C-alpha positions in Angstrom: -60.4 147.5 89.5 -59.0 143.9 89.9 -62.0 142.1 90.8 -63.4 144.1 87.6 -60.6 143.3 85.5 -60.8 139.2 86.7 -64.4 139.4 85.8 -63.6 140.6 81.9 -61.4 137.9 82.0 -63.5 135.3 82.9 -66.2 136.1 80.1 -66.4 135.0 77.1 -68.1 138.3 75.5 -65.3 140.2 76.4 -62.8 137.3 75.0 -65.3 137.7 71.8 -65.2 141.3 71.7 -61.1 141.1 72.1 -61.1 139.3 68.8 -63.6 141.0 67.0 -62.6 144.4 67.4 -58.7 143.5 66.0 -60.0 141.1 63.8 -61.8 144.3 62.5 -58.3 146.2 62.3 -56.8 143.8 60.7 -59.3 143.5 58.1 -59.7 147.0 57.0 -56.0 147.5 56.5 -55.9 144.2 54.6 -58.7 145.1 52.3 -56.6 149.1 52.3 -53.5 147.3 51.0 -54.9 145.3 48.6 -56.5 148.2 47.5 -53.3 151.0 48.2 -52.2 152.7 44.6 -48.4 152.9 44.7 -47.9 156.3 43.3 -46.0 158.5 45.1 -47.3 162.0 44.7 -50.4 162.6 44.1 -52.3 166.4 42.6 -53.4 169.2 45.4 -56.8 168.9 43.3 -58.5 172.1 44.7 -55.4 174.7 43.5 -53.6 174.1 40.1 -50.4 173.8 39.7 -48.0 176.2 40.5 -43.7 176.5 40.5 -43.5 179.9 42.1 -45.1 182.8 44.6 -45.8 185.1 40.6 -47.4 181.8 38.9 -49.8 181.1 42.0 -51.0 184.7 41.8 -51.6 184.4 38.5 -54.3 181.1 39.2 -55.8 182.7 42.0 -57.0 185.5 39.5 -57.8 183.8 37.1 -60.1 182.0 39.5 -61.8 185.0 40.4 -62.7 184.9 37.1 -63.9 181.8 36.5 -66.0 182.7 39.3 -67.3 186.0 38.3 -68.4 184.2 34.6 -69.7 181.4 36.5 -72.0 182.8 38.7 -73.3 186.0 35.6 -74.0 182.8 33.6 -76.2 181.0 36.5 -73.5 177.9 37.0 -75.0 175.1 39.3 -74.5 176.2 43.3 -71.6 173.0 44.1 -69.7 174.3 40.9 -69.6 178.0 42.4 -69.0 176.5 45.7 -66.0 174.4 43.9 -64.5 177.4 42.8 -65.1 179.7 46.0 -62.8 176.8 48.2 -60.4 176.8 45.6 -60.2 180.4 45.5 -59.9 180.6 49.7 -57.0 178.1 49.4 -55.5 179.7 46.5 -55.4 183.1 48.3 -54.1 181.0 51.9 -51.1 179.9 50.0 -50.4 183.4 48.3 -50.1 184.5 51.9 -48.1 181.6 53.4 -46.3 180.2 50.5 -45.1 176.8 50.6 -43.7 175.1 47.5 -46.8 173.0 45.7 -45.2 169.1 46.4 -44.9 169.7 50.2 -48.7 170.1 50.4 -51.5 168.4 50.2 -55.5 168.8 50.9 -57.5 166.6 53.5 -59.6 165.4 50.1 -56.6 162.9 50.3 -56.9 160.1 47.5 -59.1 157.0 49.9 -56.4 154.4 49.3 -53.2 156.6 48.7 -49.7 154.7 49.2 -49.2 157.3 51.8 -48.8 157.4 56.1 -52.0 159.6 56.4 -55.0 158.0 54.7 -53.7 154.4 56.0 -53.9 156.4 59.3 -57.1 157.7 58.4 -58.4 154.2 57.8 -57.5 153.6 61.3 -59.2 156.5 63.6 -62.8 155.5 61.1 -62.1 152.1 62.5 -60.5 153.0 66.3 -64.1 155.3 66.3 -66.3 153.2 66.0 -64.5 149.6 67.7 -64.0 151.6 70.7 -67.8 152.8 71.1 -68.7 149.7 70.6 -66.1 148.4 72.9 -67.5 151.1 75.7 -71.3 149.7 75.2 -70.8 145.7 75.7 -68.1 146.0 78.8 -70.6 148.9 80.5 -73.1 146.0 80.5 -70.9 143.1 81.2 -70.0 145.0 84.1 -72.9 147.0 85.4 -75.8 145.2 84.1 -75.2 141.6 83.4 -75.2 141.8 87.6 -79.1 142.5 87.1 -79.5 139.5 86.0 -79.1 136.8 88.5 -79.4 139.2 91.4 -76.0 139.2 92.1 -75.6 142.7 92.3 -77.5 142.5 95.9 -73.9 141.1 97.5 -72.2 143.7 95.7 -73.9 146.6 96.2 -75.0 145.6 100.3 -75.6 149.3 101.8 -75.8 152.9 100.3 -72.3 153.8 101.0 -70.8 151.1 99.4 -72.4 151.6 96.2 -69.6 154.6 94.7 -67.0 152.1 95.7 -68.0 149.7 93.4 -69.3 151.8 90.3 -66.4 154.1 90.4 -63.6 151.1 89.3 -66.3 149.8 86.8 -66.4 153.2 84.9 -63.2 153.6 84.7 -62.2 149.6 83.6 -64.7 150.9 80.6 -62.5 153.6 80.5 -59.2 151.9 80.4 -59.9 149.8 78.1 -62.6 151.8 75.3 -59.5 154.9 75.4 -57.0 152.0 74.5 -58.8 150.7 72.3 -59.1 154.2 69.6 -55.1 154.4 71.2 -54.0 151.1 70.1 -55.5 151.1 66.4 -54.5 154.5 64.9 -50.9 153.5 66.4 -51.6 150.4 64.7 -52.1 151.8 61.6 -49.4 154.5 61.9 -47.2 151.5 62.1 -48.3 149.7 59.0 -48.0 153.9 57.4 -44.5 154.4 58.0 -43.7 152.4 55.3 -45.5 154.4 52.6 -44.0 157.7 54.3 -45.4 160.9 54.9 -44.8 162.5 51.3 -46.3 165.6 52.4 -44.4 168.2 54.3 -48.4 170.1 55.3 -52.0 168.9 55.6 -54.1 171.4 53.9 -58.2 172.0 55.1 -60.5 174.8 54.3 -64.0 175.9 56.1 -66.2 177.9 54.8 -64.2 180.5 55.8 -60.9 179.9 57.0 -58.1 177.6 55.6 -55.7 175.8 57.7 -52.3 174.2 57.1 -50.6 171.7 59.3 -47.9 169.8 59.7 -48.1 166.6 58.8 -47.3 164.6 61.9 -49.0 167.2 64.0 -52.1 166.8 62.5 -51.8 163.2 62.7 -50.8 163.7 66.4 -53.8 166.0 67.2 -56.7 163.2 65.2 -54.9 160.9 67.6 -55.5 162.6 71.2 -59.6 163.2 69.1 -60.3 160.2 68.6 -59.3 158.9 72.2 -61.3 162.2 73.6 -64.7 160.7 71.5 -64.2 157.0 72.7 -63.8 159.0 76.5 -67.4 160.3 75.5 -68.8 157.0 74.5 -67.8 155.5 78.2 -69.4 158.3 79.6 -72.7 157.8 77.5 -72.8 154.4 77.7 -71.9 153.7 81.8 -74.4 156.4 82.9 -77.1 154.3 80.5 -75.8 151.2 81.9 -76.7 153.1 85.7 -79.9 154.4 84.8 -81.8 150.8 82.9 -80.9 148.7 85.3 -82.7 145.8 82.6 -79.4 144.4 80.1 -81.3 144.4 76.3 -83.3 147.9 77.1 -80.7 149.7 78.5 -78.5 147.5 76.1 -80.4 149.1 73.3 -80.1 152.4 74.5 -76.3 152.6 74.2 -77.2 151.3 70.7 -78.6 153.8 69.4 -77.8 156.9 71.6 -73.4 155.8 71.4 -73.2 154.1 67.8 -76.5 154.8 66.0 -76.8 158.8 66.8 -73.3 159.7 65.9 -73.5 157.8 62.5 -77.5 159.6 62.3 -75.9 162.8 63.0 -73.4 162.7 60.5 -75.9 162.6 57.6 -78.2 165.2 58.6 -74.9 167.1 56.9 -75.4 169.9 59.2 -72.4 171.3 60.2 -72.8 171.5 64.3 -73.2 167.9 64.5 -71.3 167.2 62.5 -68.4 168.9 64.1 -69.4 167.1 67.5 -69.6 163.9 66.4 -66.5 163.3 63.9 -63.4 162.4 65.1 -61.2 164.2 63.3 -59.9 168.3 63.7 -60.9 168.7 59.4 -65.1 168.6 60.0 -65.1 171.6 57.3 -66.6 174.2 60.5 -64.0 176.6 61.5 -61.4 175.3 64.7 -62.4 176.7 67.1 -66.2 176.0 66.8 -65.2 172.1 66.3 -63.3 172.5 69.6 -66.7 173.8 71.5 -68.9 171.9 69.5 -66.5 168.7 71.2 -66.9 170.3 73.7 -70.2 170.6 73.8 -70.6 166.9 73.6 -68.2 166.4 76.1 -71.2 168.1 78.6 -73.1 165.9 77.6 -72.2 163.0 78.6 -70.6 163.8 80.9 -74.2 164.7 82.2 -75.6 161.6 81.6 -73.2 159.3 83.6 -73.6 162.0 86.2 -77.3 161.6 85.9 -76.7 157.5 85.7 -74.4 157.9 89.1 -77.2 160.2 91.1 -79.9 157.5 90.2 -77.9 154.8 90.8 -76.5 156.0 94.4 -80.2 156.7 95.4 -82.5 153.8 94.2 -83.7 150.3 95.3 -81.6 147.6 93.7 
């Protein structure tokens, strides 16, 4: 791995990438801080305000009546869906009572003065930038060696290929996961002065509701963004091993590693959303979300193994 680190330290692309990554992060944080709302509290907008379990129960009954009237009157589908979601929240809180000021839903104001949305901005930035890092470093460490023919000096003999390729992959993994780990950590540090005003974070799917302690919610999402970074690394390295040409590999990697997650999320299909969004609250039940992310990991691992197999056997 020392040779790979030395190569990156001497490579202009990696130096530019370093400044771009952290420049983008601080730009996002600057925009956030310039737009932040200084309010300390926010309404739990999906549940009417309540002061006691009895009042919460009354609110739930009122929501059921509103839903019944909406269905009879043929109100728009999004109105009915909204009322159903409100009922799921309210019924869950009936059975698992939490005082109103201690809980917030994940549909938080984008620029709220609270550590949760600050961290969310960091996670979104880290996910994008870690994918860019994975693609760029894979191209630098694998494909750039084919430009001048220097690969022949390194891959002399089939038995040596694995010993050279593995450290390259580990180097890409190191920097990709570090990007995904450090940027949310910095966003947490920036968010600490705002504080965590809510003890619990609340989110629902079509059938289930989940209540997490704020710091547990942040920790889980931090791990998930690093998991997505590792998947991006496997996919980028697999593509670079499969395709020798730096421009072709760059184009395919950009589409598969960066473009595909964006397109998949825009299609608004629950399974794709659960697989590609780097958070636990994807709108799909947690077990299904974890299965979708596991399927994504298997696909990326399969791409890496396919690339390694082709790289080992073909004529370089």
